[in-house]
Residue, then its C-alpha position, 0 to 999 in steps of 0.5 A: m285801575l288808574n297806574k297810580t294806583h298799579l304804581a303804589i301798591g306794586a311799591f308796596f310789594m317791592l319793597f316787601f320783597m326788595h334785595n337788591v334796589w336797583v334791579y328791582l326798582v327799574v324792572f319793577l316799574i316796567a313790569t306794572l305798567l306793561p300790561n298797559a302798555t297799548s294805553i300808554l302808547s296811544l300817544k299822537g307821536f307812536k302813530v304806528l305803534n296806535q294802528a299796531k295798537g288793534l291787533v292787542k286787544k283792551r284786557g287781552m294777552l298783555h292781561s294774563f298770567t300766561l304772558c307773564f310766566i313766559i315772560t318770568f320764564l324767559l327771564a329766569w333763564f337769561l337774566p336770573t335777577a329780573a325773573f322775580p321782581f318783573f313776575l311780582g311786577y306783573g302778576v299783582h298789575l293781574l291781580a289789582d285789574s281783576w277786582t274792576v268791573e272790566g276784569i281780565r281773562p287771567f289765561w289768555p286764549l281760554k275765555y274765562e274771565s275773572k271780574g270784580k266789583l271795584r269802578r275806574d277812578g272811583s271812590v274805591e281806586n282812591t280809597l285804595f290807593y292812599s292805603f297803600i301810598v300810606a303803607d308804603i311811606l313807611l315800609v320806607w320808614f322801616l326799611f330805611f330809618 
């Protein structure tokens, strides 16, 4: 799924469960995009990171609830206010990616894959994106006005 779709879906859940706006917003945005870190860091200016990218397979460890649970547990131990928005952002990203044809390995290193029928940047994803944008706007309206 495209990053914009992850952000639109994630924003809906963040707004729905939000308590401390700024902590939630910062942690949630980072957590929502973290599973795609290898594609984000594959810009030309990151030569060292491009070489390290080969160590982490696409849709491997970063796209697993295994890593999500480990990081959430560490945050709950050391920075409790960040644990829930992190889990929510990361988990929603993984859930949305499990709907795609590429799928995810939810409990890496196990080989089981969770796949759906959604094509990246297809008409269904675009419909999902715009539906969640409308839902985000409605939630903002009901929460703040």
